[in-house]
N, C-alpha and C positions, 0 to 999 in steps of 0.2 A: 779393510780397503774399500774405497768408494768406487762404484761403477761409473764409467765415463760414457757420456752420450756419443752418438754417431757424429753430431756436429762438433763436439770437442775433439773427437778422434781425428776428424778431418783437419782441424786447425793444427793439431800436433804433427800429423804426417806432412802437411803443407810446409811446415818449418824445416822438417828433415829434407824434403825435396829442394827447398830453397838453398839450404846449406850445400847439398850435393851439386846443384846446378852452378853455384858460385865457384866451387872447386873446379868443375868441368870447364867453366869459362876461363878461369885463371890459368889452368894447365892445358888449355886448348884440346880438351877431350870431347869427342863426339858423343852426343846423347840426344834422345828425343822422347817425348811423351808417346805412349802407345796404348792400344786396347781401350778400355773404358775411360781411362784418363784422357786420351786423345779426343774421344767423343765429347767428354766434359768440356775440354778446352774450346772445341769448335762450337758446340751447341749451347753451352751454358756459360762460357768464359770462366769456368771454374769447375768444381766437382759436379758430376751428376748428383743431384740432391740426395739420393739414397745410396750412393756408392760408399764403400767402406775401405778402400785402399787406393794406392797410387802405383802405377806401373810406368817404368821407363825402359827403353832399350839402349844398349851400347854395343857397338862393334867390339868383337872379342879383344883386339889389341888395346883399345881404349879402356875397356872394362878391367883388364889386367893391370893397367897403369893406375886406375882409380884404386883398386884393391891394395896395390903396393903403397900408394901414397897414404891411404888410411892406416895401413899397418904401421907405417913409420911415424905418422902424425896424429894418431887417434887421441892423444892427450890434449891436443888443441881443442877437441870437441868432447868435453867431459861427459855429456849425456848420450853420446852416440855409441852404438855397439854394432859390429859387423857379424852377421850370421851367414855362414856357408860351411860345407864339410871340413874345410881347412881350419876354420876358427872355432867350430863347435862340433864335437864328435856325435852328439845326439841329434843334430839338425837333420831333418828328413829330406831336404830338397837339394837341387844342384844349381839353382839360381841363388843370387845373394839377396838377403834382406838387411836393410840398415834400419836399426831400431833405436827408439828413445828409451833408455833403461830406467827412466823414472816411472815407467808404467809396466804392467804385466798383462798378458792376454791369456785367456782360458779358451782353448780351441776344443770343440766337440770332437771326440774320437781320436785325439792326438795327445801323446804324452808331452808334458811341458818340458821346455829346454831353456827357459829363462828369457824369452823374447818379449818385448813390449810393443808399443805402436810402431809400425814399420812402413817402409816403402819397398816395393819389389824392383830389383835391377836385373833385367834379362840380358844375358850375354848373347849376342847374335853372331853366329858362325856362318861361314860359307857353306852352302848345301850342294852346289853344282852349277854347271853351265847350261843345263836344260831342265825343263820342268819335270821330266821323267826321272832324270838322275837325282834331282833335289827331293822328289817325293820318296823315292826308294831309300835314299840315305836318311831323310828326315824321319821316316816311319820307324827306322831302327831305334832312333832316340825316343820316339813316342811310346813304343812298346816297353823299352827299358824304364822310362820314367813312370809309366803306369805301374809296373811291377815294384819299383822303388816306393811309390806312393802307397800301394797296398801293403807292403812290408812294414810300413810305419803306422798302420791303423790299429787302434786298440781292439776293435771288433769289426766283424764283417758288416757292411752296409751297402745297399743298392745305390744310394745317393742319387746322382743325376742320370744314371743309366736308364734309357727308355726302351732300347731294343730287347725283345723277348729272348733272342738268341744270346745276346751279351749278358743278360741277367742270369741265364742258365750257366754260362761259362764263368761268370765272375767269381763264384764261390771257390771252384777248384783253383782258379788263378790266385785268389787271395791266400789259400792254403799253401800253394807252391811258393808264393812270395814270402810268406811268414817263415816257411821252412828254410829258405835260402838266406834271408836277412838283407837289409837295405845296403850293407857295405858291398855286397857282390854287384849289385846293380849300379851303385854309385861309381865303383871302379870302372865298370864298362862304359858308363856315360862319360866319365872323365877321359877315356881313350878316344871317344867319338869327337869330343870338343877340340876344335882346332885342327882336325885332320885336313879340312878344306879351308883355305885362307879366305877370310871375309872379303878382302879387297881384290881377290882374283876370281871371285865367283859371280855369276850373273844372278843367282838366286841365293837368298839368305834367310835365316830364321834362327830361333832358339832351339837347337838340336837337342838340348838336355831337358826341354819342356815343350815339346811340339804337340800340345794337347788338342789342338783343333785340326790336326792333319794338314790337308792341302791348304786350308784357309790360313794356316800359320806359315806359309811359304810365300815370300815376297820378292819381286824384282829388286835387286840392290839399288837400282837407279832411283827408286822412290825415296831413298834415304840420303842420297848424295848431297842434297841441299836442305837446309832447315831454315825456318823463319821464327822470329820471336812473336809470341801472342800473349794476350792478357790471360792470366789464370788467377782469379781472385785478386789479391793485392800485389801480385808479382807478375813477371813475364818469364815464360819458359819456351824452350825450343820444341817445335813440332816439324814433321817432314813437310817440305814445300808441296809435295804431291799428296797431301793428306786426304784430299777428296777421292782420288783413285784408290788409295789404300783402304779407306773406310768403306767405300762402296763395295770393293772386292770382298771385304771381310764381313760386313754387316748388312749390306743392301742399303735401304733408305735410312741412314743413320740419324737423320734430322727428325724423324718421326718418333714420338715418345712411345714406349711399349705400353701394353695394357696395365692398368693400375695394379692388378694382382702380381705383376712381374717387377714392380718397382721396389725391389728389396736388395739388400746387400748379398753378395754371393759367398762371403766367408762366414762360416757359422762359429763365431767366437764372441766373447765378452771382454771388455777392456776395463782394467782397474788401475787406479793411481796408487802407487806404493805408499 
């Protein structure tokens, strides 16, 4: 198999995103670019040059409708494959990834489960009507998703952990997670999802992958309106309140990071089948 460059990987995932965005527009489903993909749209009118994935958010009701549509119509999109715990028993996360099955990825420290080049689709749930309530509820999901992640690692690794206390605690947590198994944590996360209605909450976020804690909790009003912006050769939706959102999460998002930090954050290689 031939290894695929980051530039080619970006082109492949761009086409996946365009397909999903067209479905969302046709079916009147809400979605918006989020995280590094949103920065890319605003700062670069496309990918952050060194970025290696695409992230979108969808309110839980729209997310479920998209998954149901794809389940019933996936034959229309012969190269696309949906990955989540319902579609693939070995899949380690609770968000959905939509993959191009003409490719395969080799992820460091993770067992293969058949996924190719992908985009991340984050389901956003209601978290509560006050910041305090949202943080308490959201951190339940953060702890469970961290345990789920550790349960699916091939070996123990410090990875991005910087706190000395967290480094000390991480190995016992890893052993506990491996002992229990990912299914235990996936079931608990599934129960959290949808407890609080997206459209009835003042604060929202991806409760099944709230990895940034408080910085991953947003006022719902930031997502109420979207605008179309240029992203490479296409146009995609971003929150109209993108500036408030990005400043809250990243600070001065228009400033480029130091050169040493201009690298992709997923440790994997892509190959064409």
